[in-house]
N, CA, C and O atoms as CSV, one atom per row, in Angstrom:
chain,resi,resn,atom,element,x,y,z
A,1,MET,N,N,-13.137,27.109,-10.291
A,1,MET,CA,C,-13.685,25.657,-9.575
A,1,MET,C,C,-12.708,24.760,-10.148
A,1,MET,O,O,-12.190,24.844,-11.261
A,2,ASP,N,N,-12.529,23.928,-9.289
A,2,ASP,CA,C,-11.558,22.773,-9.542
A,2,ASP,C,C,-12.558,21.592,-10.247
A,2,ASP,O,O,-13.762,21.484,-10.017
A,3,ILE,N,N,-11.835,20.810,-11.080
A,3,ILE,CA,C,-12.518,19.753,-11.591
A,3,ILE,C,C,-12.824,18.529,-10.568
A,3,ILE,O,O,-13.758,17.737,-10.691
A,4,ASP,N,N,-11.858,18.533,-9.543
A,4,ASP,CA,C,-12.089,17.464,-8.372
A,4,ASP,C,C,-13.425,17.884,-7.491
A,4,ASP,O,O,-14.074,17.088,-6.813
A,5,ASP,N,N,-13.677,19.158,-7.624
A,5,ASP,CA,C,-14.964,19.626,-6.787
A,5,ASP,C,C,-16.240,18.969,-7.466
A,5,ASP,O,O,-17.297,18.858,-6.844
A,6,LEU,N,N,-16.085,18.545,-8.759
A,6,LEU,CA,C,-17.311,18.271,-9.477
A,6,LEU,C,C,-17.647,16.628,-9.257
A,6,LEU,O,O,-18.709,16.132,-9.633
A,7,GLU,N,N,-16.637,15.912,-8.629
A,7,GLU,CA,C,-16.687,14.572,-8.495
A,7,GLU,C,C,-17.259,14.290,-7.162
A,7,GLU,O,O,-17.011,15.098,-6.267
A,8,PRO,N,N,-17.965,13.290,-6.913
A,8,PRO,CA,C,-18.834,13.057,-5.811
A,8,PRO,C,C,-17.638,12.508,-4.503
A,8,PRO,O,O,-16.745,11.664,-4.570
A,9,ARG,N,N,-17.988,13.201,-3.602
A,9,ARG,CA,C,-17.033,12.748,-2.307
A,9,ARG,C,C,-16.983,11.209,-2.067
A,9,ARG,O,O,-18.005,10.524,-2.095
A,10,LYS,N,N,-15.818,10.732,-1.844
A,10,LYS,CA,C,-15.702,9.292,-1.375
A,10,LYS,C,C,-15.657,9.003,-0.017
A,10,LYS,O,O,-14.873,9.643,0.684
A,11,ALA,N,N,-16.410,8.096,0.503
A,11,ALA,CA,C,-16.205,7.867,2.012
A,11,ALA,C,C,-14.856,7.438,2.336
A,11,ALA,O,O,-14.193,6.819,1.504
A,12,LYS,N,N,-14.419,7.712,3.447
A,12,LYS,CA,C,-12.958,7.462,3.927
A,12,LYS,C,C,-13.060,5.716,4.184
A,12,LYS,O,O,-14.020,5.162,4.719
A,13,PRO,N,N,-12.012,5.129,3.740
A,13,PRO,CA,C,-12.038,3.690,3.951
A,13,PRO,C,C,-11.939,3.642,5.552
A,13,PRO,O,O,-11.465,4.531,6.259
A,14,ALA,N,N,-12.477,2.439,5.974
A,14,ALA,CA,C,-12.394,1.991,7.523
A,14,ALA,C,C,-10.831,1.751,7.917
A,14,ALA,O,O,-10.021,1.318,7.098
A,15,LEU,N,N,-10.545,2.035,9.077
A,15,LEU,CA,C,-9.234,1.874,9.484
A,15,LEU,C,C,-8.849,0.421,9.715
A,15,LEU,O,O,-9.625,-0.299,10.342
A,16,LYS,N,N,-7.783,-0.019,9.283
A,16,LYS,CA,C,-7.252,-1.372,9.452
A,16,LYS,C,C,-6.964,-1.820,10.812
A,16,LYS,O,O,-6.284,-1.126,11.568
A,17,ASP,N,N,-7.472,-3.000,11.172
A,17,ASP,CA,C,-7.245,-3.521,12.510
A,17,ASP,C,C,-5.884,-3.897,12.733
A,17,ASP,O,O,-5.389,-4.881,12.184
A,18,LEU,N,N,-5.265,-3.154,13.516
A,18,LEU,CA,C,-3.642,-3.526,13.530
A,18,LEU,C,C,-3.238,-4.609,14.600
A,18,LEU,O,O,-2.173,-5.227,14.599
A,19,THR,N,N,-4.109,-4.721,15.377
A,19,THR,CA,C,-3.918,-5.751,16.579
A,19,THR,C,C,-3.510,-7.240,16.137
A,19,THR,O,O,-2.894,-7.990,16.893
A,20,ALA,N,N,-3.852,-7.543,15.031
A,20,ALA,CA,C,-3.632,-8.867,14.496
A,20,ALA,C,C,-2.327,-9.131,13.890
A,20,ALA,O,O,-1.932,-10.274,13.658
A,21,LEU,N,N,-1.590,-7.964,13.607
A,21,LEU,CA,C,-0.475,-7.853,12.794
A,21,LEU,C,C,0.742,-8.006,13.757
A,21,LEU,O,O,0.729,-7.468,14.865
A,22,GLY,N,N,1.710,-8.690,13.349
A,22,GLY,CA,C,2.924,-8.717,14.020
A,22,GLY,C,C,3.725,-7.437,13.572
A,22,GLY,O,O,3.342,-6.607,12.747
A,23,VAL,N,N,5.227,-7.434,14.460
A,23,VAL,CA,C,6.106,-6.402,14.069
A,23,VAL,C,C,6.445,-6.295,12.684
A,23,VAL,O,O,6.302,-5.185,12.173
A,24,ALA,N,N,6.899,-7.310,11.925
A,24,ALA,CA,C,7.250,-7.415,10.585
A,24,ALA,C,C,5.993,-7.071,9.743
A,24,ALA,O,O,6.074,-6.376,8.731
A,25,GLU,N,N,4.903,-7.554,10.173
A,25,GLU,CA,C,3.857,-7.260,9.164
A,25,GLU,C,C,3.418,-5.783,9.265
A,25,GLU,O,O,2.956,-5.235,8.263
A,26,LEU,N,N,3.547,-5.094,10.472
A,26,LEU,CA,C,3.449,-3.801,10.579
A,26,LEU,C,C,4.438,-2.792,9.814
A,26,LEU,O,O,4.077,-1.703,9.367
A,27,LYS,N,N,5.651,-3.280,9.736
A,27,LYS,CA,C,6.624,-2.509,8.998
A,27,LYS,C,C,6.364,-2.599,7.574
A,27,LYS,O,O,6.552,-1.629,6.841
A,28,ASP,N,N,5.845,-3.966,7.049
A,28,ASP,CA,C,5.628,-4.071,5.701
A,28,ASP,C,C,4.312,-3.056,5.353
A,28,ASP,O,O,4.253,-2.301,4.383
A,29,TYR,N,N,3.438,-3.207,6.230
A,29,TYR,CA,C,2.317,-2.193,6.111
A,29,TYR,C,C,2.720,-0.742,5.930
A,29,TYR,O,O,2.287,-0.058,5.004
A,30,ILE,N,N,3.611,-0.274,6.897
A,30,ILE,CA,C,4.116,0.913,6.799
A,30,ILE,C,C,4.779,1.353,5.522
A,30,ILE,O,O,4.512,2.387,4.910
A,31,ALA,N,N,5.712,0.411,5.178
A,31,ALA,CA,C,6.419,0.572,3.982
A,31,ALA,C,C,5.413,0.689,2.590
A,31,ALA,O,O,5.685,1.418,1.636
A,32,GLY,N,N,4.319,-0.095,2.668
A,32,GLY,CA,C,3.271,0.015,1.452
A,32,GLY,C,C,2.686,1.392,1.663
A,32,GLY,O,O,2.457,2.064,0.657
A,33,LEU,N,N,2.424,1.878,2.832
A,33,LEU,CA,C,1.739,3.291,2.892
A,33,LEU,C,C,2.664,4.401,2.288
A,33,LEU,O,O,2.295,5.240,1.466
A,34,GLU,N,N,3.862,4.288,2.791
A,34,GLU,CA,C,4.787,5.268,2.365
A,34,GLU,C,C,4.925,5.261,0.949
A,34,GLU,O,O,5.038,6.344,0.375
A,35,ALA,N,N,4.933,4.084,0.233
A,35,ALA,CA,C,5.149,3.941,-1.064
A,35,ALA,C,C,3.830,4.729,-1.829
A,35,ALA,O,O,3.943,5.315,-2.906
A,36,GLU,N,N,2.754,4.638,-1.169
A,36,GLU,CA,C,1.546,5.075,-1.797
A,36,GLU,C,C,1.532,6.648,-1.531
A,36,GLU,O,O,0.919,7.369,-2.319
A,37,ILE,N,N,2.186,7.183,-0.452
A,37,ILE,CA,C,2.188,8.602,-0.161
A,37,ILE,C,C,3.262,9.172,-1.248
A,37,ILE,O,O,3.077,10.289,-1.730
A,38,VAL,N,N,4.194,8.518,-1.559
A,38,VAL,CA,C,5.075,8.921,-2.523
A,38,VAL,C,C,4.469,9.042,-3.973
A,38,VAL,O,O,4.601,10.022,-4.706
A,39,ARG,N,N,3.829,7.962,-4.247
A,39,ARG,CA,C,2.687,7.787,-5.674
A,39,ARG,C,C,1.973,9.247,-5.525
A,39,ARG,O,O,2.127,10.119,-6.380
A,40,ALA,N,N,1.129,9.439,-4.283
A,40,ALA,CA,C,0.126,10.422,-4.423
A,40,ALA,C,C,0.838,11.874,-4.551
A,40,ALA,O,O,0.294,12.764,-5.205
A,41,ARG,N,N,1.938,12.049,-3.970
A,41,ARG,CA,C,2.684,13.230,-3.999
A,41,ARG,C,C,3.069,13.441,-5.402
A,41,ARG,O,O,2.988,14.590,-5.836
A,42,ALA,N,N,3.528,12.374,-6.275
A,42,ALA,CA,C,3.961,12.590,-7.648
A,42,ALA,C,C,2.741,13.070,-8.380
A,42,ALA,O,O,2.828,14.024,-9.153
A,43,ALA,N,N,1.562,12.419,-8.157
A,43,ALA,CA,C,0.367,12.676,-8.813
A,43,ALA,C,C,0.013,14.349,-8.804
A,43,ALA,O,O,-0.319,15.031,-9.773
A,44,ILE,N,N,0.182,14.756,-7.473
A,44,ILE,CA,C,0.081,16.021,-7.010
A,44,ILE,C,C,0.803,17.076,-7.832
A,44,ILE,O,O,0.271,18.054,-8.355
A,45,ALA,N,N,2.137,16.731,-7.876
A,45,ALA,CA,C,3.045,17.489,-8.441
A,45,ALA,C,C,2.879,17.591,-9.930
A,45,ALA,O,O,3.110,18.650,-10.513
A,46,ALA,N,N,2.438,16.386,-10.624
A,46,ALA,CA,C,2.143,16.391,-12.020
A,46,ALA,C,C,0.862,17.223,-12.272
A,46,ALA,O,O,0.868,17.988,-13.236
A,47,LYS,N,N,-0.238,17.139,-11.484
A,47,LYS,CA,C,-1.366,18.077,-11.686
A,47,LYS,C,C,-1.029,19.523,-11.546
A,47,LYS,O,O,-1.547,20.348,-12.298
A,48,GLU,N,N,-0.102,19.897,-10.526
A,48,GLU,CA,C,0.354,21.326,-10.403
A,48,GLU,C,C,1.020,21.903,-11.674
A,48,GLU,O,O,0.877,23.067,-12.049
A,49,VAL,N,N,1.823,20.885,-12.345
A,49,VAL,CA,C,2.580,21.383,-13.418
A,49,VAL,C,C,1.524,21.590,-14.594
A,49,VAL,O,O,1.662,22.574,-15.321
A,50,GLN,N,N,0.567,20.780,-14.788
A,50,GLN,CA,C,-0.575,20.968,-15.836
A,50,GLN,C,C,-1.467,22.274,-15.449
A,50,GLN,O,O,-1.886,23.075,-16.284
A,51,LYS,N,N,-1.642,22.339,-14.347
A,51,LYS,CA,C,-2.555,23.726,-13.928
A,51,LYS,C,C,-1.687,24.821,-14.284
A,51,LYS,O,O,-2.126,25.699,-15.026
A,52,ASN,N,N,-0.522,24.873,-13.850
A,52,ASN,CA,C,0.269,26.059,-14.068
A,52,ASN,C,C,0.544,26.279,-15.524
A,52,ASN,O,O,0.660,27.410,-15.996
A,53,ALA,N,N,0.649,25.168,-16.237
A,53,ALA,CA,C,0.877,25.411,-17.791
A,53,ALA,C,C,-0.350,25.925,-18.374
A,53,ALA,O,O,-0.270,26.767,-19.269
A,54,ALA,N,N,-1.519,25.493,-17.949
A,54,ALA,CA,C,-2.821,25.923,-18.396
A,54,ALA,C,C,-3.099,27.450,-18.035
A,54,ALA,O,O,-3.701,28.202,-18.801
A,55,GLU,N,N,-2.702,27.757,-17.045
A,55,GLU,CA,C,-2.938,29.100,-16.370
A,55,GLU,C,C,-1.908,29.934,-17.077
A,55,GLU,O,O,-2.253,31.104,-17.242
A,56,ALA,N,N,-0.865,29.640,-17.479
A,56,ALA,CA,C,0.097,30.531,-18.203
A,56,ALA,C,C,-0.301,30.710,-19.652
A,56,ALA,O,O,-0.078,31.773,-20.231
A,57,PHE,N,N,-0.945,29.584,-20.302
A,57,PHE,CA,C,-1.333,29.668,-21.546
A,57,PHE,C,C,-2.618,30.536,-21.817
A,57,PHE,O,O,-2.737,31.019,-22.943
A,58,PHE,N,N,-3.630,30.781,-20.832
A,58,PHE,CA,C,-4.647,31.296,-20.678
A,58,PHE,C,C,-4.547,32.640,-20.044
A,58,PHE,O,O,-5.524,33.382,-19.933
A,59,LYS,N,N,-3.422,32.923,-19.656
A,59,LYS,CA,C,-3.239,34.411,-18.827
A,59,LYS,C,C,-3.407,35.401,-19.899
A,59,LYS,O,O,-2.973,35.284,-21.045
A,60,LYS,N,N,-4.159,36.506,-19.364
A,60,LYS,CA,C,-4.330,37.609,-20.399
A,60,LYS,C,C,-3.054,38.417,-20.266
A,60,LYS,O,O,-2.485,38.554,-19.183
A,61,PRO,N,N,-2.626,38.945,-21.393
A,61,PRO,CA,C,-1.496,39.973,-21.370
A,61,PRO,C,C,-1.759,41.067,-20.472
A,61,PRO,O,O,-2.958,41.344,-20.445
A,62,SER,N,N,-1.089,41.732,-19.779
A,62,SER,CA,C,-1.128,42.833,-19.069
A,62,SER,C,C,-0.945,44.169,-20.078
A,62,SER,O,O,-0.953,45.305,-19.604
């Protein structure tokens, strides 16, 4: 069981209304989202490293 399975599910945030934004604002919005994606991928990679280290530590010798 993953520890994330124990946390309550979070509701998805409402979609942002893009109709009021201009082209420059939309480009800035996309840049911010892409930066957040990079940050999330880095967090995933760090958690996978920790998980793999823990699995290797607790692995039973064959």
